[in-house]
C-alpha positions in Angstrom: 23.0 -7.2 -58.0 25.7 -5.0 -56.4 26.9 -5.9 -52.9 25.6 -3.8 -50.0 28.2 -1.2 -48.9 29.0 -1.5 -45.2 29.5 1.7 -43.2 32.9 2.8 -42.0 34.2 3.9 -38.6 37.5 5.1 -37.1 39.7 3.2 -34.7 43.1 4.0 -33.0 45.3 1.1 -33.8 48.7 0.2 -32.2 51.1 -1.3 -34.8 54.2 -1.3 -32.5 55.9 0.8 -29.8 54.7 4.4 -30.2 53.2 3.5 -33.6 49.6 4.5 -33.1 47.5 5.1 -36.2 44.0 6.7 -36.6 42.5 4.3 -39.2 39.2 3.8 -41.0 37.7 0.4 -40.6 34.6 -1.4 -41.8 31.7 -1.4 -39.3 30.3 -4.9 -39.2 26.8 -5.6 -37.8 26.6 -7.3 -34.4 26.5 -11.0 -34.4 24.5 -13.5 -32.4 24.4 -12.4 -28.7 26.3 -9.2 -29.4 25.3 -5.5 -29.2 26.9 -2.6 -31.0 28.0 0.2 -28.8 29.0 3.8 -29.8 31.9 4.4 -27.4 31.6 7.7 -25.6 34.4 7.6 -23.0 37.5 5.5 -22.5 39.9 5.9 -19.6 43.5 5.2 -20.3 45.2 2.6 -18.0 48.7 1.8 -17.1 48.6 -1.4 -19.2 47.5 0.6 -22.2 50.5 2.9 -21.6 52.9 0.0 -21.5 51.6 -1.3 -24.8 51.9 2.1 -26.3 55.4 2.8 -25.0 57.0 -0.6 -25.5 54.7 -2.7 -27.8 54.2 -5.1 -24.9 53.0 -5.3 -21.4 55.2 -7.7 -19.4 55.3 -11.0 -21.2 52.4 -10.1 -23.5 53.8 -8.8 -26.8 51.6 -7.2 -29.5 51.8 -9.7 -32.5 49.3 -7.9 -34.8 47.6 -4.5 -35.0 45.7 -3.9 -31.8 43.0 -1.4 -30.7 43.8 -0.4 -27.1 41.4 0.8 -24.3 39.2 -1.2 -21.8 37.8 1.3 -19.3 34.7 2.4 -21.3 31.1 3.3 -21.5 28.8 4.2 -24.4 25.4 3.9 -26.1 23.9 0.8 -27.7 23.2 1.5 -31.4 22.1 -2.0 -32.5 21.6 -5.5 -31.2 22.3 -8.8 -32.8 20.0 -11.9 -32.9 19.1 -13.3 -29.5 19.8 -10.2 -27.5 16.8 -9.5 -25.2 18.3 -7.5 -22.3 19.4 -4.4 -24.3 17.8 -1.9 -26.7 19.2 0.8 -29.0 19.7 4.0 -27.1 20.5 2.4 -23.8 23.5 3.7 -22.0 26.0 1.0 -20.9 29.3 0.3 -19.4 31.5 -2.1 -21.3 33.1 -4.9 -19.2 36.1 -5.8 -21.3 36.7 -9.4 -20.1 34.9 -12.1 -22.1 34.8 -15.3 -20.1 34.2 -18.7 -21.5 31.3 -19.6 -19.1 32.3 -23.2 -19.6 35.1 -23.9 -17.0 35.2 -24.6 -13.3 36.3 -21.1 -12.5 33.4 -19.6 -14.4 31.0 -22.1 -12.8 32.3 -21.0 -9.3 31.7 -17.3 -10.2 35.5 -16.6 -10.3 35.6 -15.9 -14.0 38.5 -13.5 -13.6 40.6 -16.6 -13.3 39.1 -18.2 -16.4 42.0 -19.6 -18.5 40.1 -19.0 -21.7 39.4 -15.4 -20.8 39.6 -13.0 -23.8 40.3 -9.4 -22.6 39.8 -6.5 -24.9 43.1 -4.6 -25.6 45.3 -7.4 -24.1 47.9 -9.2 -26.2 47.8 -12.2 -23.8 45.7 -14.2 -26.3 46.1 -14.5 -30.1 44.3 -13.4 -32.2 44.0 -10.3 -29.9 40.7 -8.8 -29.0 40.4 -5.2 -30.0 39.7 -2.6 -27.3 37.5 0.4 -27.1 39.5 3.2 -28.7 37.1 3.2 -31.7 33.9 4.9 -32.7 31.8 1.7 -32.3 32.4 -1.9 -31.3 30.5 -5.1 -31.2 30.6 -6.8 -27.8 28.8 -9.7 -26.0 25.6 -8.4 -24.5 26.0 -10.3 -21.3 29.0 -8.1 -20.4 27.3 -4.8 -21.1 25.8 -3.2 -18.0 23.1 -0.6 -18.0 24.0 2.7 -16.3 22.0 4.2 -13.4 20.3 7.4 -14.2 22.7 9.6 -12.3 25.9 8.0 -13.6 27.7 9.9 -16.4 29.7 8.1 -19.2 33.0 9.2 -17.7 32.0 8.0 -14.2 30.9 4.7 -15.8 34.3 4.4 -17.5 35.7 4.4 -13.9 33.7 1.3 -13.1 36.5 -0.8 -14.5 39.3 0.4 -12.2 36.7 0.7 -9.3 35.8 -3.0 -10.0 39.5 -3.9 -9.3 39.1 -2.4 -5.8 35.6 -3.8 -5.2 37.1 -7.3 -5.9 40.1 -6.7 -3.7 37.8 -5.3 -0.9 35.7 -8.4 -1.1 38.8 -10.6 -0.7 39.9 -8.5 2.2 36.4 -8.7 3.8 36.2 -4.9 3.8 32.5 -4.1 4.2 30.4 -1.2 5.6 30.0 -3.2 8.8 33.7 -4.2 9.3 34.8 -0.8 10.7 38.3 -1.6 9.4 41.1 1.0 9.4 42.7 1.2 5.9 46.2 2.2 4.7 46.8 2.6 0.9 50.2 2.5 -0.7 50.2 4.6 -3.9 47.7 7.3 -4.8 47.5 7.0 -8.6 44.0 6.5 -9.9 43.7 2.9 -8.4 45.0 4.0 -5.0 42.6 7.0 -4.9 39.7 4.7 -5.8 40.8 2.4 -2.9 40.6 5.3 -0.6 37.3 6.4 -1.9 35.8 2.9 -1.6 37.0 2.6 2.0 35.5 6.0 2.8 32.2 5.0 1.2 32.2 1.9 3.5 32.6 4.1 6.6 36.2 3.1 7.4 37.0 5.0 10.6 40.5 5.9 9.3 41.8 6.0 5.7 45.4 7.1 5.1 47.8 7.0 2.2 51.5 6.7 1.5 53.4 7.7 -1.7 56.6 9.3 -2.9 54.7 12.0 -4.9 53.9 15.1 -2.7 51.5 16.5 -5.3 49.4 13.4 -5.5 49.4 13.1 -1.7 48.2 16.7 -1.4 45.5 16.0 -3.9 44.4 12.9 -2.0 44.1 14.9 1.2 42.6 18.0 -0.2 39.9 16.2 -2.2 38.9 14.1 0.9 40.2 10.7 -0.4 42.5 10.3 2.6 42.3 11.5 6.2 46.1 11.8 6.4 49.0 11.2 4.1 52.7 10.4 4.4 55.5 11.1 1.8 58.2 8.4 1.8 61.7 9.8 1.9 63.8 9.4 -1.3 66.8 7.2 -0.4 69.6 5.3 -2.3 68.8 1.7 -3.2 69.8 -0.7 -0.5 72.9 -2.7 -1.3 71.8 -6.0 0.3 68.5 -7.8 0.9 68.9 -7.6 4.6 69.4 -3.9 4.4 66.4 -3.5 2.2 64.1 -5.5 4.6 65.5 -3.6 7.6 64.9 -0.3 5.9 61.4 -1.2 4.9 60.5 -2.0 8.5 62.1 1.2 9.8 60.5 3.4 7.1 57.0 2.2 7.6 57.4 2.3 11.4 58.1 6.1 11.0 55.0 6.4 8.9 52.8 4.5 11.5 54.1 6.8 14.2 53.2 9.8 12.1 49.7 8.4 11.7 49.6 7.6 15.5 48.8 4.0 14.6 51.9 2.2 15.9 50.3 -1.2 15.8 49.3 -0.9 12.1 46.1 -0.9 10.1 43.4 -3.6 9.7 43.7 -3.7 5.9 46.5 -2.5 3.7 45.9 -2.0 -0.1 49.3 -2.2 -1.9 48.6 -0.4 -5.2 52.2 0.3 -6.4 53.7 -3.1 -7.2 57.0 -1.7 -6.0 59.1 -4.2 -4.0 59.9 -1.8 -1.0 56.2 -0.9 -0.7 55.2 -4.6 -0.7 57.7 -5.3 2.0 56.5 -2.3 4.0 52.9 -3.3 3.7 53.4 -6.5 5.7 54.8 -4.4 8.6 52.0 -1.8 8.1 49.3 -4.4 8.8 48.1 -4.9 12.3 48.6 -8.3 13.9 45.8 -10.5 12.4 45.4 -7.9 9.6 45.3 -8.3 5.8 47.5 -7.1 2.9 45.9 -6.9 -0.5 48.3 -7.0 -3.4 46.6 -4.9 -6.1 49.5 -3.2 -7.9 51.3 -5.1 -10.7 55.0 -4.4 -10.8 58.1 -6.4 -9.7 57.8 -10.0 -10.7 59.9 -11.5 -8.0 59.9 -10.0 -4.5 61.7 -10.8 -1.3 59.2 -10.7 1.5 59.5 -10.7 5.3 57.4 -13.8 5.6 58.3 -14.6 9.2 56.9 -11.2 10.2 53.7 -12.1 8.4 53.5 -15.7 9.7 54.2 -14.9 13.4 51.6 -12.1 13.4 49.1 -13.9 11.2 49.0 -11.2 8.6 47.2 -12.6 5.6 48.6 -11.7 2.1 46.0 -11.9 -0.6 46.6 -11.7 -4.4 43.9 -9.9 -6.4 43.5 -10.1 -10.1 41.0 -8.0 -12.1 37.4 -8.6 -10.9 34.3 -10.8 -11.2 30.6 -9.9 -10.7 31.5 -6.3 -9.7 30.1 -4.1 -12.4 26.5 -3.6 -11.1 27.8 -2.7 -7.7 30.5 -0.4 -9.1 28.0 1.4 -11.3 25.4 1.7 -8.4 28.1 3.2 -6.2 29.3 5.6 -8.9 25.7 6.8 -9.4 24.9 7.1 -5.7 27.0 10.1 -4.8 28.8 8.1 -2.1 32.2 8.7 -3.8 32.5 12.5 -3.5 35.0 14.1 -5.9 35.6 10.8 -7.7 35.2 12.7 -11.0 38.2 14.9 -10.0 40.4 11.8 -10.7 39.8 12.6 -14.4 42.3 15.3 -15.1 42.6 15.5 -18.9 40.4 14.8 -21.9 41.1 14.1 -25.6 39.2 13.4 -28.8 39.7 9.9 -30.3 41.9 11.2 -33.1 44.2 12.8 -30.5 44.9 9.5 -28.7 48.6 9.6 -29.3 48.8 13.0 -27.6 46.8 11.5 -24.7 49.3 8.7 -24.3 52.3 11.0 -24.5 50.8 13.2 -21.8 50.1 10.1 -19.6 53.7 9.0 -20.0 55.0 12.5 -18.9 52.8 12.7 -15.8 52.5 16.5 -16.1 50.9 18.8 -18.7 52.5 21.9 -20.2 51.1 24.0 -17.3 52.7 21.7 -14.8 49.4 20.1 -13.7 49.7 16.5 -12.7 48.1 13.8 -14.8 45.9 11.2 -13.1 43.2 9.7 -15.3 43.1 10.6 -19.0 39.8 10.2 -20.8 39.5 9.7 -24.6 36.2 9.9 -26.5 33.4 12.0 -27.8 32.2 13.4 -24.5 
């Protein structure tokens, strides 16, 4: 009796820095507790770009061929044994983190801190877990989330970065009833989603700071921010004291421009850049909060006395936990106007290398800025 031939599929596989290959792979059936998903849309993220450009993301080095992508949505095509909550044909968002459900952090509902977390498209653990830049993938059913009727696949792919902001907002106690004023450093995709979330919560004032005039104009014109401020380009400070002094002076000028000299209730720092982190402490009102969302400089000199004497709380924020249903509901609600405009470019799966090159350049051949690039069949 001849063996049963398994179907094939295609995946975009990273073998090293800028070595991205469109390969044929065996399509295995879903195992116990898994569902198989035909991936329709994947948003490319900064961490994906680091892996593509350098073969690593910080300390996490690609040690074996890895499929990138983790901001995704698709359609269930098959379910494995024991799966009761999903059926073929169902539209779902793919939550890329697979927690252990067996540690203290998971028991407390803080599974984003799970030490045994396996995250699709991350080289932190070995063997690596493949991401979503493939035709179909098998994934645990408990981290597949049904889409609301009015949520598109591309919007659902934004549920992953939006979850980062939902988690940060919860830590900052930003709610529809808090009436908090909000300042956002950095208006890339994450910063724009921070603005959009604050607006959806009815924040009375949402402003943004960046060094990129085009992105700031976009944020204002699309209604993400009420007002924007472009940081001046200056030479690097020669000493730490000069850097800290300059940070305070620069953000004081921005606060004057916003007519908010005392600062903002909540500051979302979405750049990871040391000067912006320093400025964020001075940008927060006395008793306010700074949310560290951006990942960048590993070691930062902070004006801690300015934070301590004014009781400015500095909160770290890492990924997300228990956010996907809320993110998808918000994306399908129409309460994030123009959120789909964050998606500026689209590519087919086989053109993923071109998509990464475009993301790295930041502008297309026509001079249009690049924010969020989508890859997939939609």
